[in-house]
C-alpha positions in Angstrom: 85.7 127.7 101.5 86.0 126.7 97.8 84.0 124.1 98.4 81.0 126.4 100.2 81.1 128.8 97.2 80.7 126.0 94.8 77.7 124.7 96.6 75.8 127.4 97.2 76.4 128.6 93.4 75.3 125.2 91.9 72.2 125.7 94.4 71.8 129.0 92.1 73.3 128.2 88.8 72.7 125.1 86.8 76.1 124.7 85.6 79.1 121.8 85.8 81.0 121.9 89.3 83.8 121.7 87.2 83.7 124.9 85.5 83.6 127.0 88.9 87.2 127.8 88.4 87.8 129.7 92.2 90.8 131.8 92.1 93.2 133.8 94.6 92.9 137.8 93.6 96.1 139.1 92.3 95.5 142.4 94.9 93.9 142.4 98.1 91.9 145.0 97.5 89.9 142.8 95.0 88.7 140.3 98.0 90.1 136.9 98.7 88.2 134.3 96.5 87.4 135.0 92.8 85.4 133.6 90.1 85.5 134.7 85.9 81.9 134.2 85.2 82.7 133.4 81.3 82.8 129.7 82.4 79.2 129.6 83.4 77.1 130.6 80.5 74.2 128.7 80.1 71.7 128.5 77.5 69.7 130.3 79.9 72.2 132.9 81.1 75.0 134.3 78.6 76.3 137.2 80.2 79.0 137.0 82.2 78.1 140.4 84.2 74.6 139.0 84.2 75.7 135.7 85.9 77.9 137.2 88.3 74.6 140.0 89.4 73.0 136.7 89.3 75.4 134.9 91.8 75.3 138.1 93.6 71.7 138.9 94.3 71.0 135.5 95.3 74.0 133.5 97.2 72.9 132.8 100.2 76.1 133.0 103.1 74.0 131.1 106.0 77.3 131.1 107.8 78.5 134.7 107.7 81.7 133.6 105.8 82.0 136.7 103.7 81.5 140.3 105.0 80.8 141.4 101.2 80.3 139.7 98.0 81.0 142.0 95.0 80.9 142.0 90.9 83.6 143.4 89.1 82.8 143.3 85.6 82.6 139.5 84.5 84.2 138.8 87.8 82.7 137.7 90.7 84.4 138.3 94.2 84.1 137.0 97.7 85.6 139.1 100.8 86.1 137.0 104.1 84.1 138.0 107.2 87.6 137.6 109.3 85.8 137.9 112.7 84.5 135.1 111.9 86.3 133.1 109.6 89.5 133.8 111.8 87.4 132.2 115.2 86.0 128.9 112.7 89.6 128.2 111.5 91.8 128.5 114.4 89.7 127.0 116.7 89.5 123.9 113.6 93.3 123.4 113.7 93.3 123.5 117.2 90.8 120.5 117.7 93.0 118.6 115.1 96.6 117.2 115.9 96.5 116.3 112.4 94.9 119.4 111.2 95.7 119.4 106.7 94.9 115.2 106.9 91.0 114.9 105.6 91.7 110.8 106.4 91.5 110.6 102.7 93.2 107.1 102.5 90.3 105.8 105.5 92.8 103.0 106.6 93.3 101.4 103.1 96.6 99.7 103.1 99.5 101.5 100.3 102.8 100.0 98.8 105.2 102.1 97.9 108.9 100.7 96.4 111.2 103.1 96.3 115.3 103.6 95.8 115.9 99.8 94.8 119.7 100.6 94.0 122.1 98.2 92.9 124.2 97.4 96.2 127.6 97.2 94.2 128.2 101.0 95.9 127.1 103.8 98.3 124.2 106.0 97.0 124.8 109.1 95.8 123.0 112.3 95.7 121.5 111.3 92.4 120.4 108.1 93.5 119.0 109.9 96.9 116.3 111.7 94.7 114.3 108.8 94.2 114.8 108.3 98.5 113.5 111.8 99.5 110.8 111.5 96.7 109.6 108.1 98.2 110.1 109.0 101.8 107.8 112.1 101.3 105.5 110.1 99.5 105.1 107.6 102.0 105.0 110.2 105.0 102.4 111.9 102.8 100.6 108.7 102.1 100.6 107.9 105.8 99.4 111.6 107.2 96.1 111.2 105.3 95.1 107.9 106.8 96.9 105.4 104.3 98.8 102.1 105.9 101.4 103.0 104.3 104.4 99.6 103.2 107.7 101.0 102.0 109.2 98.4 99.5 112.8 97.7 98.7 114.0 95.5 96.1 117.3 94.1 96.4 119.8 93.6 92.7 121.2 90.5 94.4 121.6 88.1 91.1 122.4 90.9 88.2 125.7 91.5 86.2 126.9 94.1 88.4 126.8 92.0 90.8 128.4 89.5 89.2 130.9 92.2 88.4 131.3 92.8 91.5 132.3 89.6 92.7 135.4 89.5 90.3 136.6 92.4 91.0 137.1 91.7 94.2 138.2 88.5 93.4 140.8 90.7 91.2 141.7 93.5 93.9 140.3 92.7 97.2 138.7 95.5 99.6 140.7 98.2 100.2 140.0 98.0 104.4 137.0 95.4 104.0 134.8 98.3 103.9 131.3 99.2 102.5 132.9 102.5 101.4 136.1 100.4 99.6 133.5 98.6 97.2 132.9 101.5 94.9 136.7 102.0 94.3 136.7 98.0 93.7 133.4 98.4 91.4 134.7 101.3 89.3 138.1 99.4 89.1 136.4 96.3 87.8 134.4 98.4 85.1 137.1 100.1 83.8 138.6 96.5 83.2 136.0 94.7 81.5 135.9 97.5 78.9 139.4 96.2 77.8 139.5 92.6 78.5 136.0 91.0 77.0 136.9 87.6 79.2 135.8 89.4 82.0 132.3 90.0 81.1 131.9 86.2 79.9 133.0 85.4 83.4 130.7 87.3 84.8 127.6 85.8 82.5 129.3 81.9 83.9 129.0 83.3 87.2 125.4 84.5 86.8 124.5 81.0 85.0 126.4 78.8 87.9 124.1 80.9 90.5 120.7 80.0 88.1 121.9 76.3 88.4 121.8 76.5 91.8 125.7 76.4 92.8 125.7 77.4 96.2 129.2 78.3 96.4 128.6 81.2 93.9 125.3 81.7 95.6 127.0 82.6 98.8 129.6 84.4 97.3 126.6 86.9 95.7 124.4 86.8 98.8 127.2 87.7 101.0 128.7 90.3 99.3 125.2 91.8 98.6 124.3 91.4 102.3 127.2 93.6 103.1 126.2 96.5 100.3 122.8 96.4 101.7 123.7 96.9 105.0 125.9 99.6 104.2 123.5 101.5 102.4 120.8 101.5 105.2 123.1 102.9 108.0 124.1 105.6 105.5 119.7 105.6 104.6 119.2 105.5 108.7 120.9 108.9 108.8 118.9 110.6 106.9 115.5 109.4 108.6 114.6 106.7 105.5 113.3 103.9 106.5 112.0 100.7 104.8 109.6 97.6 105.9 110.2 94.6 103.4 112.9 93.6 101.1 112.7 91.3 98.8 115.6 89.8 97.1 115.9 89.8 93.1 116.8 85.8 93.4 113.5 85.0 95.3 112.0 84.9 91.6 115.1 82.4 89.9 115.6 79.6 92.6 111.6 78.8 92.1 109.8 78.7 88.6 108.8 81.9 89.3 109.8 83.1 85.9 109.4 79.8 84.0 105.6 80.4 84.6 105.4 83.6 83.1 107.3 82.7 80.2 104.9 80.2 79.7 101.9 82.6 80.1 103.3 84.6 77.4 103.5 81.9 74.8 100.1 81.2 75.6 98.9 84.6 74.5 101.2 84.5 71.6 103.5 87.1 72.1 107.0 85.5 73.3 109.2 84.7 70.7 112.7 83.7 70.2 115.4 85.5 67.6 117.6 84.7 65.6 120.8 84.4 68.7 118.4 82.2 70.5 117.1 85.2 73.3 113.5 84.9 74.1 111.9 88.2 73.8 108.2 89.8 74.0 106.4 91.2 70.6 105.3 94.9 71.8 104.4 96.2 68.4 101.0 96.8 69.3 101.6 99.6 72.1 102.9 103.1 71.6 106.1 103.1 73.6 108.9 105.4 71.6 111.8 103.0 71.6 113.6 101.7 68.5 112.8 97.8 68.5 109.2 97.4 69.8 110.6 94.2 71.7 111.8 93.5 75.4 114.1 90.9 75.4 113.9 88.7 79.0 116.2 86.2 78.0 119.9 85.3 77.5 120.8 83.1 74.7 121.7 80.6 76.8 118.3 80.9 78.5 119.0 82.6 82.0 117.1 85.4 83.0 117.5 89.2 82.0 116.6 91.7 84.5 113.3 92.5 82.7 111.7 89.2 83.4 113.0 88.7 87.1 111.5 93.2 87.2 108.4 91.4 85.9 108.0 88.5 88.3 108.4 91.3 90.9 106.3 94.0 90.0 103.1 90.9 89.8 104.7 89.5 92.9 103.8 93.3 94.1 100.3 93.2 92.6 99.0 90.6 94.4 100.3 92.0 97.7 98.4 94.9 96.6 96.2 95.5 93.8 94.8 98.8 94.4 97.3 101.3 95.6 100.8 100.8 94.5 103.8 103.3 93.7 106.7 102.9 92.4 110.0 105.7 92.3 112.1 105.8 89.5 114.4 108.1 87.8 112.9 109.5 84.5 115.7 107.5 82.5 113.8 104.3 83.3 110.4 105.6 82.2 110.4 104.2 78.4 111.6 100.8 80.2 108.7 101.3 82.8 106.4 101.6 79.8 107.9 98.2 78.2 107.1 96.2 82.0 103.5 97.7 81.9 102.4 96.9 78.5 103.9 93.0 79.3 101.9 93.2 82.3 99.0 94.6 80.3 99.7 91.0 78.4 99.4 89.2 81.1 96.4 90.5 82.9 98.0 92.8 85.1 97.7 96.7 85.9 100.9 98.1 86.3 102.1 100.0 89.6 101.7 104.0 89.4 104.7 105.6 87.9 106.5 108.3 90.0 109.0 109.9 87.8 111.9 112.4 88.8 114.6 114.0 87.2 118.6 114.1 87.3 120.6 115.8 89.7 123.4 117.2 88.0 127.6 116.8 88.9 129.3 120.3 87.6 126.1 120.0 84.7 127.5 116.2 83.8 124.8 113.4 85.1 126.3 111.4 88.0 127.1 107.4 86.6 128.5 104.8 89.5 130.2 103.0 86.4 132.7 105.4 85.7 132.8 106.9 89.3 131.4 110.1 88.7 129.4 110.8 91.8 128.9 112.7 94.9 128.2 110.2 97.7 125.3 110.6 100.0 128.1 110.4 102.9 130.6 113.0 101.3 127.9 115.6 100.7 126.5 115.0 104.4 129.7 115.8 105.5 130.1 119.0 103.3 127.0 120.3 105.0 128.0 119.5 108.6 131.0 121.2 107.7 129.5 124.2 106.4 126.9 124.4 109.0 129.5 124.0 111.7 131.9 126.8 110.3 128.7 129.2 110.1 127.9 128.4 114.0 131.4 129.2 114.3 131.5 132.6 112.6 128.1 133.3 114.6 129.8 132.5 118.3 127.0 130.1 118.4 127.1 126.5 119.7 125.4 123.4 118.9 124.5 120.0 119.7 125.0 116.9 117.7 121.3 115.8 117.5 120.4 119.4 116.4 123.4 119.4 113.9 122.2 116.2 112.5 118.5 117.5 112.1 120.0 120.5 110.0 121.9 118.6 107.8 119.1 116.6 107.2 116.9 119.9 106.7 119.3 121.3 104.2 119.6 118.4 101.8 116.0 117.1 102.4 114.0 121.0 101.7 116.3 121.7 98.6 115.9 118.6 96.6 112.5 118.4 97.3 111.7 122.1 96.6 112.6 121.5 92.7 110.0 119.7 90.6 110.7 116.4 90.4 110.1 116.7 86.4 113.2 119.2 86.6 116.8 118.8 86.7 118.5 119.5 90.2 121.7 121.7 90.9 122.5 121.5 93.5 124.6 124.3 94.8 125.6 124.3 98.3 125.5 127.3 99.4 121.4 127.9 99.0 121.0 124.7 100.6 123.0 125.5 104.0 121.5 129.4 104.0 119.9 130.5 107.0 117.4 133.0 105.0 115.9 131.8 101.7 113.7 128.6 100.5 116.1 126.7 102.9 115.3 124.0 105.2 116.7 125.9 108.0 115.2 128.7 107.4 111.9 126.9 108.4 113.2 125.8 111.1 114.7 128.9 112.6 110.7 130.4 112.1 109.5 127.8 114.6 112.4 128.4 116.9 111.6 131.8 117.5 107.6 130.6 117.3 108.4 128.7 120.2 110.6 131.7 122.1 107.5 134.5 121.7 104.8 131.7 123.0 107.4 131.1 126.3 107.8 134.5 126.5 104.2 135.2 126.7 102.3 132.1 128.6 99.1 133.6 129.5 95.5 132.2 129.7 93.5 131.9 126.6 90.5 133.6 126.3 87.8 132.0 123.8 87.1 135.5 121.7 89.2 135.7 118.5 90.2 139.2 117.2 93.1 140.4 115.2 93.8 144.2 113.5 96.4 143.7 111.1 95.9 143.0 107.7 98.8 139.8 108.3 97.1 138.4 110.6 94.0 138.2 108.2 96.5 137.1 105.2 98.2 134.3 107.8 94.5 132.9 109.0 93.6 132.5 105.1 96.6 131.1 104.5 96.5 128.4 107.2 93.2 127.4 106.0 94.1 126.4 102.5 96.6 123.9 104.4 94.0 120.8 104.1 93.4 122.1 99.7 97.0 121.7 100.0 97.4 118.1 101.3 94.5 117.3 98.8 96.3 118.0 95.9 99.8 117.0 97.0 97.8 113.4 96.7 97.0 114.3 92.9 100.3 115.5 91.9 102.6 113.7 94.3 104.5 117.0 93.8 107.0 117.8 97.1 108.2 121.1 96.1 104.7 122.0 95.8 104.6 121.6 99.7 107.6 123.1 100.3 106.7 126.3 98.1 103.4 126.4 100.9 105.6 126.2 104.0 108.0 128.6 103.0 105.5 131.2 102.2 103.8 130.6 105.8 107.0 130.9 107.4 107.7 134.6 105.1 104.2 135.4 106.2 105.0 134.9 110.1 108.3 136.7 109.4 106.2 139.8 108.1 103.6 139.3 110.7 106.9 139.0 113.8 108.6 142.3 112.1 104.9 144.4 111.9 102.8 142.9 114.9 103.6 143.0 119.2 103.0 140.8 121.3 104.8 140.8 124.6 103.4 144.6 124.8 100.1 144.2 124.0 98.0 145.3 126.4 94.2 144.1 124.7 94.2 141.0 126.4 91.8 139.3 123.7 94.3 140.6 121.0 97.2 139.4 122.8 95.9 135.9 123.3 94.5 135.9 119.7 97.9 136.0 118.2 99.6 134.0 120.7 97.2 131.6 119.0 97.4 132.3 115.8 101.3 131.7 116.3 100.4 127.9 118.0 98.6 127.3 114.9 101.8 128.4 112.2 103.7 126.0 114.5 101.1 123.3 114.0 101.2 123.7 110.3 104.7 124.6 109.5 105.1 121.1 111.8 102.7 118.6 109.9 104.2 120.0 106.8 107.7 119.3 107.8 106.7 115.4 109.2 105.3 115.2 105.4 108.8 116.5 103.9 110.8 114.1 106.4 112.6 116.9 108.6 112.8 116.7 112.3 111.9 119.7 114.0 114.3 121.7 117.0 112.3 123.4 119.1 115.2 125.9 120.6 118.0 127.2 118.3 
């Protein structure tokens, strides 16, 4: 509808399209859409009131979308013709299983790397935010017509893995399970703070790996593979999956790193410091760091993780130079600017960075090395136990399959419902609430819709007619879904979708309280309401699919 209004106004007055700012009025009596005409001043028309009158008098509503167009001071307000509009929107939703998608991707390939946590422990809730945002983006771009490939970068050669190898040599694993790896890593990290020979031993191990020592390579590989298998099993429970796995070591056991160093040397940006380390001069870039350099090697010329990240990023760019994304925490933003600067020196355009803020644990940032974490498995267990208790209090039973879906809905909706630029203070009580902005509230809305539809099966008629204001509000909100999805491609902001989903579910709740279906004798009204409920269901389901939340037909 906004595109329709914009097109018609451009036929009346010669202004740049971006100046036509269409808003939703704060009160129903002010119409459905409003434009502040002060933005539309030209040399010919300078009075906002005159411009509003000009638009009113010359607006060619050839599709009969509006019942009235009013001038209110400097505003021009549009009132939707809901008889015509409702028929159009409901038929549009019914005819398209992927309603909301405008096929923006047009079958283009898109690469997104997310999660890529160090394989030295179980994922915790803080790092899980990366996975949830990355999964949201993957689902969003797939829904809008892109061929999405989800990448995971396995750090199998860094200092943390070397420390873990030493930790297992020193302490072993409590029960040889993935869950015991965290304890071992925390122990060796703490010991390394008191004993500097441990760090030296870790660097010696890394040098042996880079020099091709097969026994040491296998030690690194065995523990890394155990970690990754354990991590993926946890992500499977969250229904988060990956398509491509790339090992950091792939860029060490060949000439990748040497080639990058040679190319940087040719640019004159590669230097050696007094300790013998190789670094890149980034002084010509505006990066907020204490020293405008990025160190790439240790004194013994073994590689540091930045040069391996550069090699991997170049590899990804060669795979997909156009649609390339990476999801990282805000603490990595400056580092990614450094990597991007080096890529620019080498002639590459860096992937688009999607940043997110922290998840706090009792006001503290989580840290794997300090053991200050809430593991995803523990958190899922806590959510599960809370839900079981709630169903028990309600004297209701729930299957294991449905319980798993609800656990994921609690975690995903709550985490994604906070702007990615804001800190999440995760509250278990709010996350598992059956009312308010929660995944369970949305799923219960869907289940209630299904129940109503099951009890009101009928032959539907073609005519659409409504007589309640809430019905008009719902139709209008459903009509905005494609616009919401299109805006998400620009913002990559999941909270915009969760807020929209909650609004639609809340409107349905009001509808449920105010409008009767089962006892409605007017066939046209009853049919229209059944069709409206099916449209609400489709929009909610498509939204939840993007959020990575499975639906439940009955609760």
